N, C-alpha and C positions, 0 to 999 in steps of 0.2 A: 620426789620432794622429801626432804627430811623434816622430821616433826619440829624440834626446837630450832627456830630460825636463829642464825647466828650472825653476829656482827663480825665481818672478816676484814673489811677495808680499813686502813689507818684512818682515812677521812671520817669514817663512821664513828670510830672511837673518839677523834678529836671533836666532832660535832656534839657527842654526849658530854664530853668533858667541859666544853665551853659554854654550851647552851642549856645542859641539863641541871637539875637540882641535885645537890650533893648531901648524902646522909652517911653517917659513919658511927661505928662503934669499935670496941678493942680489936675485933677480928676482921671486919670488912669495911670497904667504903663503897657505896653505891651511887652511881650517877643515873638518874631517871630523866629521860627526855620524852615528852609527849610527841607522838608523830601522828600523821594522817593515815598511816597504813592500818589495815585491819589485822596485823599480826603482832605478836609479842616477840621481840628480838633480844637475845642475850649475848653479851660479850664478856669474856673473862680475861683478866690480867693478873698476872702475879710476878712481881719483880725479882731479879736475881738476889736481892737483899733478903728475900724471904727464905733462903737456903738453897741447897743444891737440887738438882732436878727432881730427886725422889720426893723431897718435902713440897717442891712447887706443884709437881703432878698431884700429890695427894691433896693439897689445897684445892686445886681445879676439880678433882673428882668429888670432893665434898661439896663445892659449889654447885657442880652439875646435878649431883643427887638431890640436894636440898631444892633446887630450882625445879627439878622434875616433880618432886612431891608437892611443891607449892603452886605449880603451874595452873591447876584448874581453879585456884582461887585468885589468880592475878589478872587484873583487867588487861584486855588487849589494846594495842595502839600506844605502846611504849617501847622504846629502846632502853634495855637495862645494862649497864656495865657494872660488873662486880669486880672490885680489886681486892684480891686476898692479901692480908697482912701476915707478917712472920708468925704472930701468935696463933694464927688459925691453924697451923700444922699440928697443934696438939689437941685439937677439938676432937670429939667424938661425932658421929654422924648426926646424932640428936642434937648435940649443942650447936653445931653448925647450922642445922634446920631451924632451931630457935633463934639464933642470932640474925639469920637472914629474914626470918619471918617478921622479927621485931622491926627491922629496917624498912621492909616493904610496907609494914603497917604505918610507920612514921611517914613514909613517902606517899601514903594514902593511895596505893595501887592495888591493895587487897580487896576483893570484891566479897563482902560478908554474906551476900545472898547465896553464894555457892559454897557455904562453909560445910554443908553436909556431904561433900565429895569424899 
């Protein structure tokens, strides 16, 4: 079993897009869908508009790493789809982390009781 559960099927992404709540900033758009599962699942998309594969893969790595750091603080029972925007390719790891943390805060999925992790 892999640790970060991933959204893989197109239908899972579509479900998050259509039924989830949307939050965004200059760098990312997130869709947060409350599920009945006892897991936190992440889906990442970066469109071709964001640049060539090198830029797109860098954005995905930034998202995955930020999510890994934030994971202990995120409440379980959600599907989270993160869409990387073009501007995200110029972020440092810390900036990406802060931008995503801010969105998760707005989405109210950060659990503040686990803050000292």
